[in-house]
N, C-alpha and C positions, 0 to 999 in steps of 0.2 A: 306923077302925082303932084297936084297943085298945093300951094301953101295953105289955101283955104280947106281943101280936103284933109290935109295932114292934121291941121289944128282941130278940125271937127271930130277927128277920131280919138283925140286925147282926153281921157278922163283921169283926174288926179286922185289916187287913193290916199289913205292915211300915210303920213310921213314915216319913213323907215330909217334904220341906222345907215350912216354914211359909209359908202365904199367908193373906191376910185375905179371908174369905168372909162375905157377908151372906145370911142365910136369911130370906126374906120369906114368911110363911104365917100365916093366922089360926088354925091348929090348934096349940095350945100343946104337945100331946103330940108331934106331928110335929117341931116346932121343937126340943124337948128331946132327942128321940132322935137327930135329925140333928146337933144341936150336939155331943152326946156322942161320936158317931162321928167327926165332923170334928176335934174337939179331940184325940181319942185317936190320930189319925194325924198330929198336929202342926200343924193349921191354927188360926188365930185366927178366932173367930166372933162376929159381931154379929147380933142378932135384931131383927125388926120384925114386928108383928102385922098390918099391912096396908100397902098401897102408899103411902098418905099418910105414915105414920110413916117408911117406908123412904126416901122422898124427902127428908125432913127430916134423916135420919141420914147420907145419902150423903156430903155435904160434910165431915162430921165424921169418920166412920169410914174413908172413902176405901178401900173394898174393892178387891181384885184381881178379884173375880168375884161375881156375884149368883145365888142360887138363888131362884126366884120362882114361887109358886103362881099359877094363872090365875084361880081362883074365890075372890075375896076381897071383903069389904065396903068401903065408902067409896071406895076407888080400886081397881078391878079389876087383875088381873095384866096384862091387855092394855093398859089405860090407863097403868099404871106403866111398862111396857115402851116405850110410845110416848114418854113423858117422858124416859126414860133415853136413848133413841136420839137425842133432840134435845140434851139437856144433857150427856150423857156418852157420845158416840158410840164411844169406844174401849173402853168397859167391857163385857166379855162377860157375857151373861145366859144361864142355863139355865132353861127353864121346866119346871114340874112340874104335870101335869094329872091331876086325879082325876075330871074331868067325863065322860071318854070321848068328848068331842066333838073329833074330829080336825080339824074345820073350824077351830076355835079354835087348835089347835096349828099348823096350816098357816099361818094368818094371822100368828101370832107368829113363825114361822120366816121368812116373807116380810119381816118387819120387821127382820130381822137377828139374831134369837135364835140362839145357837150350837148348841143341842141341846135335846132334850126327854126327860123321864122320865115314867113313869106311876106314879100312886099306887094302892095302897100300893107302896113300893119293896120288892120281894121279895128282892133281894140288894143290899146296900149296896156291894158291890164294884163294881157297875155305876156307882154314883154317883162313887166314887173314880176309876174309869177315865175317865168322862166329864169330870170336873174336870181330870184330867191332860192329856187330849187338847186340851181347849179352851184351857187355860193355855199349853200348848206352842205351839199355833197362834197365840195372841195375842202371844206373845213373839217368834216368829220370822217372822211375816208382817205386813207393814204394810198389806196390802190387805184389804178386806172379802171374806170367802169365803162361799160358799153352805154351808148346814149339812150337806149330804151330800157336798160335794166331797172332803173328807178321807177319806171311806170307801173311795174307789177309787184304787188306785195305777195310773198310766198309764206309769210308767217300767219298766225291765227288771229291777228289783230282785227278788231271790228271797227276801228276808227274810220270815219267817213269824212269826205270833203277835204282831203289833204290836197296840197298844191300839186302833188304828183298826179293824183287822179284828175284834177281839173285840167292839167296840162295834157294828159293822155287824151282826155275827151276832145279838146279842140284840135289836137294833132290828128286824131283819127277822123274827126268831123271834116277837116280840110281834105284829107286823103279820100274819104268816102264820097265827098262832093266833087272830087276831081279824079275820076278813075284812071285817066291817063297818067297822072302824077303818081298814083299808087302803083300802077304797073311798072313805071320807070324806076321807082324807088326799090321795089322788090327785085326787079331784074338786075339793077346795078349792084345789089348786095351779093350777087352770085360770085363765087371765087374765080380765079384764073382757070381758063380751060385746060391748061396743061401744067403739070408740076412734077417734081421728082424728089426722092429721098434715097440717097445711096444708089443701089442698083435698080430700085423700083421706079416705075413711071405711072403717072395717073393722067387720064384724058377723058373728058366727058363731052357729050353733045346733047343739046336739048332743042327741040322744035315745038313751037306751040302757037296757038291762035293769038292774034293781036287784040282780040276783043274781050278776053277774060283775064282775070288775075292769073299770074304764072305759076308753074311749078317752081319751087324754090329748093335748091340743093346746096348743101355745104358739107365740108369734111375737114378733118385736121389730122396731120401726122403727129403721133404721140411718141414721147421718149421711151415708152414701154415697148415700142416696136409694133404698135397697132395703128390702124386708121379708123377713127370714129366718123360716122356720117349719118345724115338724115335727108329725106326728101319729103316736102310738104306740098300738097295741092291747095294753093290759096283760094282757088275758085270752088272748092268742095263744100264751103259753108257760105250760104248766101248772105248771112248777116254779120258774121264775125271772122271771115277768113283772113282779113288783113291783120287784125289784132292778134289772132291765134298764131299766124305765121311769124310775126315779129316776136311774139313771146317765145315760140320754139327756138328761134335763133338766139334770143337773149339767154334763155336758161340752158341751152346746149353749150354756148360759150362759157357760161358761168360754171357748169358742171366740169367741163374740160379744164378750166383754170384751176379747179380745186383738186384735180386728180393727182398732180405731181407725177410720180413714177408708177402709180397704181394702174391696174387694168380697168377697162370699162365694164360696168355692170348695166346692161341694157334695161333690165327691169327697174333698177334704181333710177336711171335716167328718165325713163317714161313716168315713173311714179312722181318724181320732182316736177316734171312738166305738167302732168295732170293736176297736181296740187296747185301749181301756179295758175292754171286755167280756172280752177274753181274759186280761187281767191281774187282773181283780177276783176271779175264782173264785166269784162269787155270781150272775153274770148268765148267762142263756141266750138263744138267738136269739128275737127277737120280730118281729112284722109292723109295719112303719112306712113312712113316706114323708117325704122332706125336700124342701124347695123354697126358691126365692128369687124374689121379684117385684122387678123393676127398674122403679121408677116413672119414672125419668128416660128410660130407653130404651123403656118401654112394652111389656115382655115378661115372661114367667115361665118358669123352668126347673125341672124336677121330676126328682128321683132316687127311683124307687120302691125300697122295701126290704121287699117282702112284701105291702104293701097296694096293691090296685088302686084307682084314683081316676079322677075325670072333671073336666076343666077346660072351662068353656064361657064364651063371650063373646057379644056381640050378633050375631056373624056365623057362628060355628061352634062345635062341641064336639069334644073330643078325649078318647078313652078310653086310659088308661095302665095296662098290666098290672102286677101286683105283683112277679113274678119272685122272686129269692132274698131271703130274710129278712135283716134286720139281724143280723149275727153269723155269717152264712153266705156271706161274700164278696159283699155287695151291690154292691161296687165294679164287679163284672163286669156288672151290670145296665145296660141301655140307658138313658141319661139323655136325657129329652126337653128340648130347648133352645129358648129364644126363641119360645115360643108368644105370639101377640099378646094384649095386655091391652086396648088401645084405651082406652075410658073406664071400664073395669072388667071384672070377671069373677067367676066363682064356682067354687070347688073343692068337690067333694062326693064322698062315698063312703058305701056302705051295706053292712052285714053283716046278711043276712036273719035276722030273729028275734032280733037282739041289739042292733044300734046303727045309727044313721044320723048323718051329719055334713055340714054345709054351711057354707062360709065365703065371704062376699062382700066384695070390695074394689072400691070405685067412687069416681069423682069426684062430689063433692057438686054438686047442680044449683042 
C-alpha cells in the first residue's frame, strides 16, 4: 500500500475524547498514516515495529487499546496476542490482517481479540467506529464477550444507526464480497475434531463442497453432565446465511455462559436465537438442528430447525425430519426427547451433492 493511497483513504471525523492507543505493525507507512489519523481525532499514539518491541513498551506506555498486525517478523501478531492475553487480560486488541487468511483471523478472535480489520483500510471511519465500540464495551462490561455478540441486539430497542450496526454492516459487506474469506472464517470457527471429558470421547467429521458456505457445528461440555450442540447450514439462506450463522454461534455461546450448573432447555435456546434473528435486521431463516446429550441420564434430545438428521446407537436408529427452519417458528417443531445413548451413539446428516456430517460420542473402552 503506497503512502499516497493510504493518505487518500483517510477522512478525519469530529474530534473525540483522547485515549492511549498502541499501533503494532512492521509497515512504517501504515503506522505513520494510522498515527496521523488517530492523533487528528484526539488519541495519543505509541508505535511498535513488531510484537517483541510492543511487549517491551506495554508496561511503559500502558495503552487503553492495541491495534496489531497479524503478519510481523520476530514475534507474529498471533504470538503477541497470546502474550497479551496472559499478561494483560483486560487490554482490548483489534487485529489488522493483510494476509487474507481468515483462518488466522478466526484463531485470533477465539483468543479474545475484540475485532478485526482488513488491510488496506479503505475507509478510516471504520477504524474509528471499531475503536469506539471496543472501548465502550471494555468500559461498561466486566465479562469477556465474543467478538460478534455486540453486533446483535436481542432487546426490544428500536434505536437505529448505532455504531454496532454500522460495524456489522461493513464486516458482513466485506465477507459477502469475499466468499472465500467467509468460508474460511466459518470453517476456522469449528471446534477441535476430537475431545474428551472423563470417560467420554467426542469425534466428528464433516465433508463439504468448497464452493458453498459450510456446515457449521459446535458443542460444549457442561458442568451439569450434558453436551449442548448445534449444526447450521450456512448455505441454506441465500441472502443471510453468514449473518445468521454468526448469530447462532454468538447466542449459543451466550446461553451456555449463563447456564452455570443448570440444564439446557432447547426450546428456550431456540426462542432466544429466533428473537435475536428478528431483532438483528441482518439475519434470515436458516436450516439447523439443536440438541443436548445428557451423559448422566444416558439420553439425547433433539430439536430440528430445518435440518433432517439421524441418531443411531448400538441397538436402533432414529430418523428426525427437519420441519420449520430456524427463524420460521421452529419452536412449533416436534422435539424428539430422551433417545437412548447407552455406551455411545452417532449423529449424522447428509445433503446430497454438497455436504455430509457425522459426530460420534462414546465411552472409551
